[in-house]
MARTORFI-934200 format. One record per residue (C-alpha): chain; y, z, x negated. Coordinates in Angstrom, 1 decimal. Layout:
// residues N
chaine_yy_zz_xx
A_Y_Z_X
...
This chain:
// residues 261
chaine_yy_zz_xx
A_170.5_97.5_-10.8
A_174.0_96.8_-12.8
A_174.2_96.4_-16.1
A_171.3_99.3_-16.9
A_168.6_98.0_-19.3
A_165.0_97.7_-17.9
A_163.5_96.2_-20.8
A_165.2_96.5_-24.5
A_163.3_93.4_-26.4
A_163.5_93.6_-30.6
A_163.7_90.6_-32.1
A_163.1_90.8_-35.9
A_165.0_87.9_-38.1
A_165.5_87.0_-41.5
A_166.8_84.3_-43.0
A_166.5_82.8_-38.9
A_169.6_81.2_-38.8
A_168.2_77.9_-38.1
A_165.6_78.9_-35.7
A_167.4_81.8_-33.8
A_170.4_79.6_-31.9
A_167.3_77.6_-29.8
A_165.6_81.3_-28.8
A_168.6_82.5_-27.9
A_170.1_79.5_-26.0
A_166.9_79.5_-23.9
A_166.8_82.8_-22.8
A_170.3_82.9_-21.6
A_170.2_79.4_-20.3
A_167.0_80.6_-18.4
A_168.3_84.4_-17.7
A_171.9_83.1_-16.1
A_169.9_83.3_-12.3
A_168.0_86.4_-13.1
A_169.2_89.4_-11.9
A_166.0_91.8_-12.5
A_164.5_92.8_-14.9
A_167.3_93.8_-16.3
A_167.4_92.8_-20.1
A_168.9_93.3_-23.2
A_168.0_91.5_-26.4
A_168.3_93.2_-29.8
A_168.5_90.9_-32.7
A_167.1_93.4_-35.6
A_169.3_91.6_-38.7
A_166.2_91.9_-41.6
A_168.8_92.3_-44.5
A_169.4_87.6_-43.9
A_171.4_86.2_-46.1
A_175.2_86.6_-45.3
A_175.7_83.1_-43.2
A_172.5_84.2_-41.6
A_174.1_87.2_-40.8
A_177.5_85.9_-39.5
A_175.9_83.1_-37.1
A_173.8_85.5_-35.4
A_176.9_87.8_-34.4
A_178.2_83.8_-33.4
A_175.5_83.2_-31.0
A_175.3_86.7_-29.5
A_179.3_86.7_-28.6
A_178.5_83.4_-27.2
A_175.6_83.7_-25.4
A_177.2_87.1_-24.0
A_180.3_85.5_-22.7
A_178.1_82.9_-21.0
A_175.8_85.6_-19.2
A_178.9_87.7_-17.7
A_180.4_84.4_-16.6
A_177.5_83.7_-14.7
A_177.2_87.5_-13.1
A_173.9_88.0_-15.6
A_173.1_91.8_-15.9
A_171.8_90.8_-19.7
A_173.1_92.1_-22.7
A_172.8_90.8_-25.9
A_173.4_93.0_-29.7
A_173.1_92.7_-33.3
A_172.3_95.3_-35.3
A_172.1_95.1_-39.3
A_169.5_96.5_-42.4
A_170.8_96.3_-45.6
A_168.0_94.8_-47.2
A_164.5_93.2_-46.1
A_161.7_95.3_-44.9
A_160.2_93.4_-43.0
A_159.4_92.4_-39.2
A_157.9_95.5_-38.7
A_160.2_97.9_-39.5
A_163.0_95.5_-37.9
A_160.8_95.7_-34.6
A_161.1_99.5_-34.9
A_164.5_99.5_-36.0
A_165.7_97.5_-33.2
A_163.3_100.6_-30.9
A_165.1_103.6_-32.5
A_168.2_101.6_-31.4
A_167.2_100.5_-28.1
A_168.9_101.8_-24.6
A_167.9_105.0_-23.5
A_167.0_104.0_-20.2
A_164.7_100.7_-20.7
A_161.7_101.4_-19.0
A_160.0_98.5_-20.7
A_160.4_98.3_-25.1
A_159.0_94.7_-26.4
A_159.6_92.1_-29.0
A_160.1_88.6_-29.1
A_158.8_86.5_-32.7
A_163.2_84.7_-33.8
A_160.8_81.8_-34.4
A_160.9_80.3_-31.0
A_157.3_79.7_-30.4
A_156.8_81.8_-27.6
A_160.0_80.2_-25.7
A_162.8_81.8_-23.4
A_161.3_80.3_-20.6
A_157.4_81.6_-21.4
A_160.0_85.3_-21.9
A_161.5_85.5_-18.3
A_157.8_84.2_-16.6
A_156.4_87.3_-18.4
A_158.8_89.4_-18.3
A_159.4_88.9_-14.3
A_155.4_90.2_-14.2
A_156.5_93.9_-15.0
A_157.2_96.5_-12.0
A_156.4_100.0_-12.2
A_153.2_99.4_-10.3
A_151.5_97.3_-12.4
A_148.0_98.7_-13.2
A_148.5_98.1_-17.6
A_150.8_99.4_-19.6
A_150.8_96.5_-22.6
A_151.3_93.0_-21.5
A_150.7_90.9_-23.9
A_151.2_87.1_-24.9
A_148.0_85.8_-26.0
A_147.3_82.0_-27.6
A_144.3_80.7_-25.3
A_144.1_77.2_-24.7
A_143.0_76.5_-20.8
A_143.7_75.0_-17.8
A_147.9_74.9_-17.3
A_148.6_76.8_-20.7
A_150.0_74.6_-23.8
A_149.1_75.6_-27.3
A_150.0_73.5_-30.1
A_148.7_75.2_-33.6
A_146.6_73.4_-36.8
A_143.6_73.5_-36.5
A_143.8_76.1_-40.3
A_145.5_77.6_-38.9
A_143.6_78.6_-35.2
A_140.5_79.3_-37.5
A_142.4_81.2_-39.4
A_143.7_83.5_-36.8
A_140.0_83.7_-35.3
A_139.2_85.2_-38.8
A_141.1_87.8_-38.6
A_140.8_88.8_-34.7
A_137.0_88.8_-35.7
A_137.4_91.3_-37.9
A_140.2_93.3_-36.4
A_137.9_93.5_-33.4
A_134.7_94.9_-35.3
A_136.8_97.5_-36.9
A_139.3_99.0_-33.9
A_137.0_97.1_-30.8
A_140.3_96.8_-29.0
A_138.8_94.2_-26.7
A_141.7_91.3_-27.5
A_141.5_87.7_-28.1
A_144.7_87.7_-30.0
A_146.9_90.8_-31.5
A_149.0_88.7_-33.2
A_151.3_86.4_-30.8
A_154.9_87.5_-30.9
A_155.4_88.3_-27.7
A_154.5_92.3_-26.6
A_156.1_94.7_-23.6
A_155.5_97.9_-23.9
A_156.0_100.9_-21.1
A_158.2_103.1_-23.0
A_157.3_106.3_-21.9
A_153.8_106.0_-23.4
A_155.3_104.3_-26.6
A_158.1_106.4_-27.2
A_155.8_109.3_-28.5
A_154.2_107.1_-31.5
A_157.2_105.8_-33.0
A_157.8_107.6_-35.5
A_154.1_107.5_-36.1
A_153.7_103.8_-37.0
A_154.8_102.7_-40.6
A_153.3_99.2_-41.0
A_156.2_97.2_-41.8
A_154.7_93.9_-41.5
A_152.6_91.7_-39.8
A_150.1_95.0_-39.2
A_152.3_96.4_-37.0
A_150.9_94.6_-33.5
A_147.4_96.4_-34.4
A_148.7_99.6_-35.5
A_150.7_99.6_-31.6
A_147.9_98.8_-29.7
A_145.3_101.4_-31.6
A_147.3_104.2_-31.1
A_148.6_103.5_-27.3
A_144.8_102.9_-26.4
A_144.3_107.0_-27.8
A_147.3_107.5_-25.4
A_145.8_106.1_-22.9
A_147.1_103.1_-22.8
A_146.0_99.9_-20.6
A_146.4_96.6_-22.1
A_146.7_92.5_-19.7
A_146.7_89.7_-22.1
A_148.9_86.7_-20.9
A_147.9_83.1_-21.8
A_151.5_81.2_-22.8
A_152.3_78.0_-23.7
A_153.2_78.1_-27.7
A_154.6_75.6_-30.2
A_154.0_76.0_-33.8
A_157.6_75.7_-35.1
A_156.5_75.2_-38.8
A_158.8_77.0_-41.5
A_156.0_80.2_-41.5
A_156.8_83.0_-43.4
A_153.3_84.1_-43.9
A_152.1_82.2_-47.5
A_149.0_80.4_-47.4
A_145.9_81.8_-48.8
A_148.3_84.9_-50.0
A_149.1_87.0_-47.2
A_146.1_86.2_-44.9
A_144.4_88.0_-47.7
A_146.4_90.5_-47.8
A_146.7_91.1_-44.0
A_142.7_91.9_-43.7
A_142.8_93.9_-46.9
A_145.3_95.9_-45.0
A_143.0_96.0_-42.1
A_141.0_98.0_-43.7
A_143.4_100.2_-45.2
A_144.4_101.1_-41.5
A_141.2_101.6_-40.2
A_140.3_104.1_-43.4
A_144.0_105.9_-42.7
A_144.2_106.0_-38.7
A_140.0_107.1_-38.2
A_137.6_106.3_-36.2
A_139.4_107.2_-33.1
A_142.3_105.8_-34.0
A_144.0_108.8_-34.7
A_146.8_109.4_-37.6
A_144.7_110.1_-40.3
A_143.7_113.1_-38.0
A_140.3_114.4_-38.4
A_138.1_113.8_-35.2
């Protein structure tokens, strides 16, 4: 496979100078001995403070040196936005700059809630022949999986998931877990139709890809609540719920982007 990126992963980062280094270290440590799939990790700086943006460049350079020394095909790079526009915007920006040959586009949250080890475990499930087009990590507490999450956050998430299912019928247990892989041939045609700049990009993606005929698979993962969440108690969950209702109106009954049925 050489240095061809088979998976391009967007990591949206806003003032993540403290948490991102651990995730990149895990990605590099676990990936040094893996030759396939070849992955490019794109840190998408969403208008971070200067010191954080500089830190991203430092960890990218150090991580790439380790991968190159180990003979691993993976690539690390960083792109910068001049001002904060939101997680969804940062992910879309990275995908627009993804390696043209990438067969899968993905995103991974910078907070480390899903570890580098879990990233590589799921990446290893991907082949051209897998019977799905979207592989989504899911916070399901089951045998063999560890979920460390505050009870209130869990209950809040279940309310959101229930409303999402009632509005869109996606059949998902957890639309919001911060790791997803999407087959690029289905995703690239809808990139310009994605408008959600923040946390609702996950739902918008799934709704539009379902219309493209995408097949979904949720994979339970180990998940650890890292602290330092940028979701504000009370305010942002209410905005997200209101945003779901607005998205339903915008996308229409069949998941189209405002098209008539």
